[in-house]
PDB file of N, CA, C and O in Angstrom, chain B, residues numbered from 101:
ATOM      1  N   MET B 101     198.435  10.862 165.687  1.00  0.00           N
ATOM      2  CA  MET B 101     198.148  12.040 164.488  1.00  0.00           C
ATOM      3  C   MET B 101     197.774  11.796 163.416  1.00  0.00           C
ATOM      4  O   MET B 101     197.042  12.673 162.958  1.00  0.00           O
ATOM      5  N   LYS B 102     198.008  10.712 162.590  1.00  0.00           N
ATOM      6  CA  LYS B 102     197.548  10.525 161.425  1.00  0.00           C
ATOM      7  C   LYS B 102     196.239  10.161 161.463  1.00  0.00           C
ATOM      8  O   LYS B 102     195.688  10.080 160.365  1.00  0.00           O
ATOM      9  N   SER B 103     195.475   9.874 162.607  1.00  0.00           N
ATOM     10  CA  SER B 103     193.874   9.580 162.713  1.00  0.00           C
ATOM     11  C   SER B 103     193.421  11.229 162.649  1.00  0.00           C
ATOM     12  O   SER B 103     192.686  11.689 161.775  1.00  0.00           O
ATOM     13  N   GLN B 104     193.819  11.749 163.390  1.00  0.00           N
ATOM     14  CA  GLN B 104     193.241  13.215 163.575  1.00  0.00           C
ATOM     15  C   GLN B 104     193.306  13.828 162.112  1.00  0.00           C
ATOM     16  O   GLN B 104     192.331  14.519 161.818  1.00  0.00           O
ATOM     17  N   LYS B 105     194.298  13.690 161.142  1.00  0.00           N
ATOM     18  CA  LYS B 105     194.127  14.499 160.006  1.00  0.00           C
ATOM     19  C   LYS B 105     193.365  13.621 159.193  1.00  0.00           C
ATOM     20  O   LYS B 105     192.968  14.143 158.150  1.00  0.00           O
ATOM     21  N   LYS B 106     192.985  12.201 159.410  1.00  0.00           N
ATOM     22  CA  LYS B 106     191.890  11.662 158.663  1.00  0.00           C
ATOM     23  C   LYS B 106     190.792  12.088 158.897  1.00  0.00           C
ATOM     24  O   LYS B 106     190.020  12.209 157.945  1.00  0.00           O
ATOM     25  N   ASP B 107     190.308  12.497 160.379  1.00  0.00           N
ATOM     26  CA  ASP B 107     189.228  12.903 160.729  1.00  0.00           C
ATOM     27  C   ASP B 107     189.058  14.253 160.033  1.00  0.00           C
ATOM     28  O   ASP B 107     187.930  14.359 159.551  1.00  0.00           O
ATOM     29  N   ARG B 108     189.764  15.207 159.856  1.00  0.00           N
ATOM     30  CA  ARG B 108     189.750  16.550 159.569  1.00  0.00           C
ATOM     31  C   ARG B 108     189.442  16.684 157.855  1.00  0.00           C
ATOM     32  O   ARG B 108     188.751  17.564 157.340  1.00  0.00           O
ATOM     33  N   GLU B 109     190.189  15.502 157.094  1.00  0.00           N
ATOM     34  CA  GLU B 109     189.519  15.259 155.642  1.00  0.00           C
ATOM     35  C   GLU B 109     188.163  14.832 155.763  1.00  0.00           C
ATOM     36  O   GLU B 109     187.283  15.332 155.063  1.00  0.00           O
ATOM     37  N   HIS B 110     187.919  13.878 156.665  1.00  0.00           N
ATOM     38  CA  HIS B 110     186.250  13.384 156.553  1.00  0.00           C
ATOM     39  C   HIS B 110     185.403  14.509 156.796  1.00  0.00           C
ATOM     40  O   HIS B 110     184.381  14.671 156.130  1.00  0.00           O
ATOM     41  N   ASP B 111     185.803  15.416 157.834  1.00  0.00           N
ATOM     42  CA  ASP B 111     184.548  16.517 157.824  1.00  0.00           C
ATOM     43  C   ASP B 111     184.936  17.620 157.116  1.00  0.00           C
ATOM     44  O   ASP B 111     184.285  18.644 157.325  1.00  0.00           O
ATOM     45  N   VAL B 112     186.055  17.680 156.138  1.00  0.00           N
ATOM     46  CA  VAL B 112     185.939  18.505 155.043  1.00  0.00           C
ATOM     47  C   VAL B 112     185.119  17.840 154.104  1.00  0.00           C
ATOM     48  O   VAL B 112     184.323  18.650 153.628  1.00  0.00           O
ATOM     49  N   GLU B 113     184.982  16.733 153.648  1.00  0.00           N
ATOM     50  CA  GLU B 113     184.516  16.000 152.768  1.00  0.00           C
ATOM     51  C   GLU B 113     182.999  15.839 152.961  1.00  0.00           C
ATOM     52  O   GLU B 113     182.276  15.412 152.062  1.00  0.00           O
ATOM     53  N   THR B 114     182.573  16.182 154.113  1.00  0.00           N
ATOM     54  CA  THR B 114     181.222  15.941 154.363  1.00  0.00           C
ATOM     55  C   THR B 114     180.739  17.309 154.500  1.00  0.00           C
ATOM     56  O   THR B 114     179.519  17.409 154.365  1.00  0.00           O
ATOM     57  N   ASP B 115     181.459  18.538 154.765  1.00  0.00           N
ATOM     58  CA  ASP B 115     180.634  19.771 154.764  1.00  0.00           C
ATOM     59  C   ASP B 115     180.932  20.506 153.243  1.00  0.00           C
ATOM     60  O   ASP B 115     180.947  21.728 153.096  1.00  0.00           O
ATOM     61  N   VAL B 116     181.092  19.825 152.485  1.00  0.00           N
ATOM     62  CA  VAL B 116     181.256  20.270 151.267  1.00  0.00           C
ATOM     63  C   VAL B 116     179.650  20.735 150.910  1.00  0.00           C
ATOM     64  O   VAL B 116     178.715  19.952 151.074  1.00  0.00           O
ATOM     65  N   LEU B 117     179.481  22.048 150.427  1.00  0.00           N
ATOM     66  CA  LEU B 117     178.204  22.470 149.675  1.00  0.00           C
ATOM     67  C   LEU B 117     177.948  22.333 148.458  1.00  0.00           C
ATOM     68  O   LEU B 117     178.815  22.613 147.630  1.00  0.00           O
ATOM     69  N   LEU B 118     176.588  21.829 148.036  1.00  0.00           N
ATOM     70  CA  LEU B 118     176.360  21.087 146.482  1.00  0.00           C
ATOM     71  C   LEU B 118     175.629  22.717 145.612  1.00  0.00           C
ATOM     72  O   LEU B 118     174.850  23.377 146.299  1.00  0.00           O
ATOM     73  N   THR B 119     175.814  23.007 144.778  1.00  0.00           N
ATOM     74  CA  THR B 119     174.783  23.917 144.070  1.00  0.00           C
ATOM     75  C   THR B 119     173.488  22.904 143.866  1.00  0.00           C
ATOM     76  O   THR B 119     173.426  21.692 144.071  1.00  0.00           O
ATOM     77  N   VAL B 120     172.496  23.803 143.399  1.00  0.00           N
ATOM     78  CA  VAL B 120     171.380  23.051 142.750  1.00  0.00           C
ATOM     79  C   VAL B 120     171.802  21.909 141.640  1.00  0.00           C
ATOM     80  O   VAL B 120     171.380  20.753 141.678  1.00  0.00           O
ATOM     81  N   ARG B 121     172.710  22.428 140.638  1.00  0.00           N
ATOM     82  CA  ARG B 121     172.924  21.496 139.533  1.00  0.00           C
ATOM     83  C   ARG B 121     173.671  20.262 140.335  1.00  0.00           C
ATOM     84  O   ARG B 121     173.463  19.122 139.919  1.00  0.00           O
ATOM     85  N   ASP B 122     174.570  20.465 141.521  1.00  0.00           N
ATOM     86  CA  ASP B 122     175.297  19.253 141.857  1.00  0.00           C
ATOM     87  C   ASP B 122     174.319  18.432 142.544  1.00  0.00           C
ATOM     88  O   ASP B 122     174.452  17.210 142.619  1.00  0.00           O
ATOM     89  N   VAL B 123     173.048  19.250 143.200  1.00  0.00           N
ATOM     90  CA  VAL B 123     172.445  17.972 143.833  1.00  0.00           C
ATOM     91  C   VAL B 123     171.414  17.256 142.646  1.00  0.00           C
ATOM     92  O   VAL B 123     170.832  16.174 142.728  1.00  0.00           O
ATOM     93  N   GLN B 124     171.402  18.308 141.448  1.00  0.00           N
ATOM     94  CA  GLN B 124     170.479  17.403 140.313  1.00  0.00           C
ATOM     95  C   GLN B 124     171.483  16.143 139.999  1.00  0.00           C
ATOM     96  O   GLN B 124     171.009  15.007 139.985  1.00  0.00           O
ATOM     97  N   ARG B 125     172.786  16.348 139.765  1.00  0.00           N
ATOM     98  CA  ARG B 125     173.225  15.129 139.569  1.00  0.00           C
ATOM     99  C   ARG B 125     173.727  14.210 140.073  1.00  0.00           C
ATOM    100  O   ARG B 125     174.090  13.209 139.454  1.00  0.00           O
ATOM    101  N   LEU B 126     173.872  14.434 141.640  1.00  0.00           N
ATOM    102  CA  LEU B 126     173.954  13.447 142.758  1.00  0.00           C
ATOM    103  C   LEU B 126     173.154  12.316 142.514  1.00  0.00           C
ATOM    104  O   LEU B 126     173.449  11.126 142.408  1.00  0.00           O
ATOM    105  N   LEU B 127     171.521  13.237 142.411  1.00  0.00           N
ATOM    106  CA  LEU B 127     170.102  12.355 142.365  1.00  0.00           C
ATOM    107  C   LEU B 127     169.692  12.035 141.127  1.00  0.00           C
ATOM    108  O   LEU B 127     168.645  11.435 140.886  1.00  0.00           O
ATOM    109  N   ARG B 128     170.711  12.525 140.084  1.00  0.00           N
ATOM    110  CA  ARG B 128     169.950  12.086 138.989  1.00  0.00           C
ATOM    111  C   ARG B 128     168.673  12.545 138.016  1.00  0.00           C
ATOM    112  O   ARG B 128     168.114  11.965 137.085  1.00  0.00           O
ATOM    113  N   ILE B 129     168.387  14.315 138.874  1.00  0.00           N
ATOM    114  CA  ILE B 129     167.129  14.191 138.716  1.00  0.00           C
ATOM    115  C   ILE B 129     167.148  15.763 137.791  1.00  0.00           C
ATOM    116  O   ILE B 129     168.148  16.475 137.877  1.00  0.00           O
ATOM    117  N   SER B 130     166.103  16.137 137.035  1.00  0.00           N
ATOM    118  CA  SER B 130     166.203  17.545 136.400  1.00  0.00           C
ATOM    119  C   SER B 130     165.825  18.419 137.777  1.00  0.00           C
ATOM    120  O   SER B 130     165.735  18.150 138.975  1.00  0.00           O
ATOM    121  N   ASN B 131     165.632  19.766 136.844  1.00  0.00           N
ATOM    122  CA  ASN B 131     165.419  20.629 137.702  1.00  0.00           C
ATOM    123  C   ASN B 131     163.877  20.585 138.363  1.00  0.00           C
ATOM    124  O   ASN B 131     163.568  20.562 139.554  1.00  0.00           O
ATOM    125  N   PRO B 132     163.068  20.583 137.246  1.00  0.00           N
ATOM    126  CA  PRO B 132     161.784  20.578 137.745  1.00  0.00           C
ATOM    127  C   PRO B 132     161.483  19.537 138.822  1.00  0.00           C
ATOM    128  O   PRO B 132     160.632  19.792 139.674  1.00  0.00           O
ATOM    129  N   THR B 133     162.204  18.266 138.824  1.00  0.00           N
ATOM    130  CA  THR B 133     161.735  17.151 140.044  1.00  0.00           C
ATOM    131  C   THR B 133     162.442  17.639 141.207  1.00  0.00           C
ATOM    132  O   THR B 133     161.924  17.623 142.324  1.00  0.00           O
ATOM    133  N   LEU B 134     163.586  18.065 140.987  1.00  0.00           N
ATOM    134  CA  LEU B 134     164.006  18.692 142.391  1.00  0.00           C
ATOM    135  C   LEU B 134     163.311  19.718 142.722  1.00  0.00           C
ATOM    136  O   LEU B 134     163.119  19.775 143.937  1.00  0.00           O
ATOM    137  N   SER B 135     162.819  20.624 142.070  1.00  0.00           N
ATOM    138  CA  SER B 135     161.551  21.485 142.830  1.00  0.00           C
ATOM    139  C   SER B 135     160.537  20.742 143.455  1.00  0.00           C
ATOM    140  O   SER B 135     160.116  21.086 144.559  1.00  0.00           O
ATOM    141  N   ARG B 136     160.080  19.712 142.836  1.00  0.00           N
ATOM    142  CA  ARG B 136     159.037  19.439 143.245  1.00  0.00           C
ATOM    143  C   ARG B 136     159.100  18.519 144.648  1.00  0.00           C
ATOM    144  O   ARG B 136     158.175  18.419 145.453  1.00  0.00           O
ATOM    145  N   ILE B 137     160.465  17.843 144.753  1.00  0.00           N
ATOM    146  CA  ILE B 137     160.739  17.536 145.928  1.00  0.00           C
ATOM    147  C   ILE B 137     160.549  18.373 146.998  1.00  0.00           C
ATOM    148  O   ILE B 137     159.883  18.195 148.018  1.00  0.00           O
ATOM    149  N   ARG B 138     161.454  19.646 146.515  1.00  0.00           N
ATOM    150  CA  ARG B 138     161.767  20.436 147.953  1.00  0.00           C
ATOM    151  C   ARG B 138     160.432  21.021 148.061  1.00  0.00           C
ATOM    152  O   ARG B 138     160.257  21.535 149.166  1.00  0.00           O
ATOM    153  N   ALA B 139     159.505  21.102 147.323  1.00  0.00           N
ATOM    154  CA  ALA B 139     158.023  21.931 147.666  1.00  0.00           C
ATOM    155  C   ALA B 139     157.330  20.491 148.430  1.00  0.00           C
ATOM    156  O   ALA B 139     156.400  20.636 149.223  1.00  0.00           O
ATOM    157  N   ASP B 140     157.723  19.497 148.199  1.00  0.00           N
ATOM    158  CA  ASP B 140     156.932  18.218 148.778  1.00  0.00           C
ATOM    159  C   ASP B 140     157.433  17.807 150.593  1.00  0.00           C
ATOM    160  O   ASP B 140     158.359  17.191 151.121  1.00  0.00           O
ATOM    161  N   LYS B 141     156.366  18.466 151.005  1.00  0.00           N
ATOM    162  CA  LYS B 141     156.687  18.420 152.732  1.00  0.00           C
ATOM    163  C   LYS B 141     156.698  17.101 153.444  1.00  0.00           C
ATOM    164  O   LYS B 141     156.909  16.969 154.650  1.00  0.00           O
ATOM    165  N   ASN B 142     156.391  15.891 152.376  1.00  0.00           N
ATOM    166  CA  ASN B 142     156.491  14.807 152.989  1.00  0.00           C
ATOM    167  C   ASN B 142     158.045  14.231 152.634  1.00  0.00           C
ATOM    168  O   ASN B 142     158.664  13.283 153.117  1.00  0.00           O
ATOM    169  N   ALA B 143     158.357  15.068 151.732  1.00  0.00           N
ATOM    170  CA  ALA B 143     159.846  14.268 151.228  1.00  0.00           C
ATOM    171  C   ALA B 143     160.899  14.484 152.237  1.00  0.00           C
ATOM    172  O   ALA B 143     161.888  13.755 152.173  1.00  0.00           O
ATOM    173  N   ASP B 144     160.832  15.337 153.113  1.00  0.00           N
ATOM    174  CA  ASP B 144     161.695  15.829 154.310  1.00  0.00           C
ATOM    175  C   ASP B 144     163.018  16.075 153.154  1.00  0.00           C
ATOM    176  O   ASP B 144     163.932  15.268 153.328  1.00  0.00           O
ATOM    177  N   PHE B 145     163.124  16.548 152.611  1.00  0.00           N
ATOM    178  CA  PHE B 145     164.477  17.208 151.815  1.00  0.00           C
ATOM    179  C   PHE B 145     165.032  17.905 152.819  1.00  0.00           C
ATOM    180  O   PHE B 145     164.408  18.586 153.633  1.00  0.00           O
ATOM    181  N   PRO B 146     166.241  17.739 152.773  1.00  0.00           N
ATOM    182  CA  PRO B 146     167.163  18.969 153.594  1.00  0.00           C
ATOM    183  C   PRO B 146     167.074  20.305 153.153  1.00  0.00           C
ATOM    184  O   PRO B 146     167.468  20.662 152.042  1.00  0.00           O
ATOM    185  N   LYS B 147     166.583  21.033 153.969  1.00  0.00           N
ATOM    186  CA  LYS B 147     166.783  22.648 153.945  1.00  0.00           C
ATOM    187  C   LYS B 147     167.988  23.456 153.304  1.00  0.00           C
ATOM    188  O   LYS B 147     169.048  23.438 153.929  1.00  0.00           O
ATOM    189  N   PRO B 148     167.925  24.132 152.163  1.00  0.00           N
ATOM    190  CA  PRO B 148     169.216  24.512 151.825  1.00  0.00           C
ATOM    191  C   PRO B 148     169.692  25.741 152.814  1.00  0.00           C
ATOM    192  O   PRO B 148     169.115  26.402 153.678  1.00  0.00           O
ATOM    193  N   ILE B 149     170.977  25.725 152.287  1.00  0.00           N
ATOM    194  CA  ILE B 149     171.468  27.128 153.160  1.00  0.00           C
ATOM    195  C   ILE B 149     171.587  28.386 152.341  1.00  0.00           C
ATOM    196  O   ILE B 149     172.080  28.046 151.266  1.00  0.00           O
ATOM    197  N   ALA B 150     171.358  29.714 152.354  1.00  0.00           N
ATOM    198  CA  ALA B 150     170.886  30.672 151.744  1.00  0.00           C
ATOM    199  C   ALA B 150     172.276  31.276 151.739  1.00  0.00           C
ATOM    200  O   ALA B 150     172.751  31.772 152.760  1.00  0.00           O
ATOM    201  N   VAL B 151     173.215  31.215 150.073  1.00  0.00           N
ATOM    202  CA  VAL B 151     174.435  31.638 150.676  1.00  0.00           C
ATOM    203  C   VAL B 151     174.509  33.371 149.801  1.00  0.00           C
ATOM    204  O   VAL B 151     175.562  34.009 149.796  1.00  0.00           O
ATOM    205  N   THR B 152     173.207  33.908 149.120  1.00  0.00           N
ATOM    206  CA  THR B 152     173.183  35.099 148.469  1.00  0.00           C
ATOM    207  C   THR B 152     171.620  34.974 148.479  1.00  0.00           C
ATOM    208  O   THR B 152     171.064  33.931 148.822  1.00  0.00           O
ATOM    209  N   THR B 153     171.082  35.869 148.165  1.00  0.00           N
ATOM    210  CA  THR B 153     169.441  36.309 147.975  1.00  0.00           C
ATOM    211  C   THR B 153     169.390  35.083 147.046  1.00  0.00           C
ATOM    212  O   THR B 153     168.544  34.254 147.383  1.00  0.00           O
ATOM    213  N   LYS B 154     170.111  34.786 145.948  1.00  0.00           N
ATOM    214  CA  LYS B 154     169.347  34.286 144.926  1.00  0.00           C
ATOM    215  C   LYS B 154     170.275  32.891 144.834  1.00  0.00           C
ATOM    216  O   LYS B 154     170.203  32.215 143.808  1.00  0.00           O
ATOM    217  N   ALA B 155     170.981  32.561 145.726  1.00  0.00           N
ATOM    218  CA  ALA B 155     171.855  31.320 145.343  1.00  0.00           C
ATOM    219  C   ALA B 155     171.784  30.463 146.773  1.00  0.00           C
ATOM    220  O   ALA B 155     171.987  31.000 147.862  1.00  0.00           O
ATOM    221  N   VAL B 156     171.522  29.302 146.637  1.00  0.00           N
ATOM    222  CA  VAL B 156     171.554  28.293 147.948  1.00  0.00           C
ATOM    223  C   VAL B 156     172.313  27.068 147.691  1.00  0.00           C
ATOM    224  O   VAL B 156     172.738  26.689 146.600  1.00  0.00           O
ATOM    225  N   ARG B 157     172.448  26.407 149.007  1.00  0.00           N
ATOM    226  CA  ARG B 157     173.477  25.282 148.608  1.00  0.00           C
ATOM    227  C   ARG B 157     173.105  24.335 149.832  1.00  0.00           C
ATOM    228  O   ARG B 157     172.650  24.862 150.847  1.00  0.00           O
ATOM    229  N   TRP B 158     173.291  22.878 149.769  1.00  0.00           N
ATOM    230  CA  TRP B 158     173.102  21.931 150.707  1.00  0.00           C
ATOM    231  C   TRP B 158     174.171  21.315 151.104  1.00  0.00           C
ATOM    232  O   TRP B 158     175.139  21.383 150.347  1.00  0.00           O
ATOM    233  N   LYS B 159     174.278  20.739 152.064  1.00  0.00           N
ATOM    234  CA  LYS B 159     175.489  20.171 152.731  1.00  0.00           C
ATOM    235  C   LYS B 159     175.356  18.547 152.013  1.00  0.00           C
ATOM    236  O   LYS B 159     174.426  17.753 152.159  1.00  0.00           O
ATOM    237  N   ARG B 160     176.517  18.392 151.267  1.00  0.00           N
ATOM    238  CA  ARG B 160     176.657  16.905 150.695  1.00  0.00           C
ATOM    239  C   ARG B 160     175.932  15.877 151.832  1.00  0.00           C
ATOM    240  O   ARG B 160     175.037  15.048 151.669  1.00  0.00           O
ATOM    241  N   ALA B 161     176.623  16.236 152.956  1.00  0.00           N
ATOM    242  CA  ALA B 161     176.232  14.733 153.686  1.00  0.00           C
ATOM    243  C   ALA B 161     174.703  14.812 154.087  1.00  0.00           C
ATOM    244  O   ALA B 161     174.109  13.735 154.139  1.00  0.00           O
ATOM    245  N   ASP B 162     174.089  15.823 154.340  1.00  0.00           N
ATOM    246  CA  ASP B 162     172.512  15.917 154.486  1.00  0.00           C
ATOM    247  C   ASP B 162     171.982  15.706 152.794  1.00  0.00           C
ATOM    248  O   ASP B 162     170.782  15.437 152.846  1.00  0.00           O
ATOM    249  N   VAL B 163     172.301  15.727 151.820  1.00  0.00           N
ATOM    250  CA  VAL B 163     171.738  15.271 150.770  1.00  0.00           C
ATOM    251  C   VAL B 163     171.866  13.342 150.441  1.00  0.00           C
ATOM    252  O   VAL B 163     171.133  12.498 149.925  1.00  0.00           O
ATOM    253  N   GLU B 164     172.799  13.352 150.883  1.00  0.00           N
ATOM    254  CA  GLU B 164     173.307  11.945 150.786  1.00  0.00           C
ATOM    255  C   GLU B 164     172.638  10.925 151.992  1.00  0.00           C
ATOM    256  O   GLU B 164     172.306   9.755 151.802  1.00  0.00           O
ATOM    257  N   ASP B 165     172.539  11.611 153.164  1.00  0.00           N
ATOM    258  CA  ASP B 165     172.108  10.958 153.998  1.00  0.00           C
ATOM    259  C   ASP B 165     170.259  11.026 153.934  1.00  0.00           C
ATOM    260  O   ASP B 165     169.653  10.112 154.494  1.00  0.00           O
ATOM    261  N   TRP B 166     169.542  12.030 153.305  1.00  0.00           N
ATOM    262  CA  TRP B 166     168.045  11.897 152.574  1.00  0.00           C
ATOM    263  C   TRP B 166     168.038  10.966 151.318  1.00  0.00           C
ATOM    264  O   TRP B 166     167.036  10.304 151.051  1.00  0.00           O
ATOM    265  N   LEU B 167     169.377  10.916 150.407  1.00  0.00           N
ATOM    266  CA  LEU B 167     169.232   9.495 149.715  1.00  0.00           C
ATOM    267  C   LEU B 167     168.753   8.419 150.451  1.00  0.00           C
ATOM    268  O   LEU B 167     167.646   7.881 150.499  1.00  0.00           O
ATOM    269  N   GLU B 168     170.129   8.151 151.187  1.00  0.00           N
ATOM    270  CA  GLU B 168     170.029   6.775 151.922  1.00  0.00           C
ATOM    271  C   GLU B 168     168.674   6.352 152.661  1.00  0.00           C
ATOM    272  O   GLU B 168     168.251   5.216 152.448  1.00  0.00           O
ATOM    273  N   ARG B 169     167.974   7.201 153.515  1.00  0.00           N
ATOM    274  CA  ARG B 169     167.087   7.119 154.080  1.00  0.00           C
ATOM    275  C   ARG B 169     165.882   6.512 153.024  1.00  0.00           C
ATOM    276  O   ARG B 169     165.215   5.522 153.325  1.00  0.00           O
ATOM    277  N   ARG B 170     165.698   7.302 151.665  1.00  0.00           N
ATOM    278  CA  ARG B 170     164.566   6.954 150.618  1.00  0.00           C
ATOM    279  C   ARG B 170     164.806   5.449 150.224  1.00  0.00           C
ATOM    280  O   ARG B 170     163.862   4.700 149.974  1.00  0.00           O
ATOM    281  N   LYS B 171     166.057   5.066 150.184  1.00  0.00           N
ATOM    282  CA  LYS B 171     166.003   3.740 149.317  1.00  0.00           C
ATOM    283  C   LYS B 171     165.391   2.467 150.244  1.00  0.00           C
ATOM    284  O   LYS B 171     165.236   2.325 151.457  1.00  0.00           O
ATOM    285  N   VAL B 172     165.164   1.755 149.266  1.00  0.00           N
ATOM    286  CA  VAL B 172     164.121   0.484 149.592  1.00  0.00           C
ATOM    287  C   VAL B 172     165.015  -0.708 149.802  1.00  0.00           C
ATOM    288  O   VAL B 172     165.939  -1.022 149.052  1.00  0.00           O
ATOM    289  N   ASP B 173     164.640  -1.360 150.926  1.00  0.00           N
ATOM    290  CA  ASP B 173     165.098  -2.531 150.939  1.00  0.00           C
ATOM    291  C   ASP B 173     165.171  -3.686 149.861  1.00  0.00           C
ATOM    292  O   ASP B 173     165.689  -4.766 150.147  1.00  0.00           O
TER     293      ASP B 173
END
């Protein structure tokens, strides 16, 4: 029973949706830098989820995975 609860809690954490501001804070970048990254096809930044016609969100897990792939060994 305990492991099922833990799995659900983990799923909730990874399904958290981030705003533009949240992504900026997580990546420690400015809005213009985020815009450049999003426009750069080679950056392979995660696609946002449109929640309204003017608001987008990103899955936290997708942004964290992208960041992890970008780290230099």
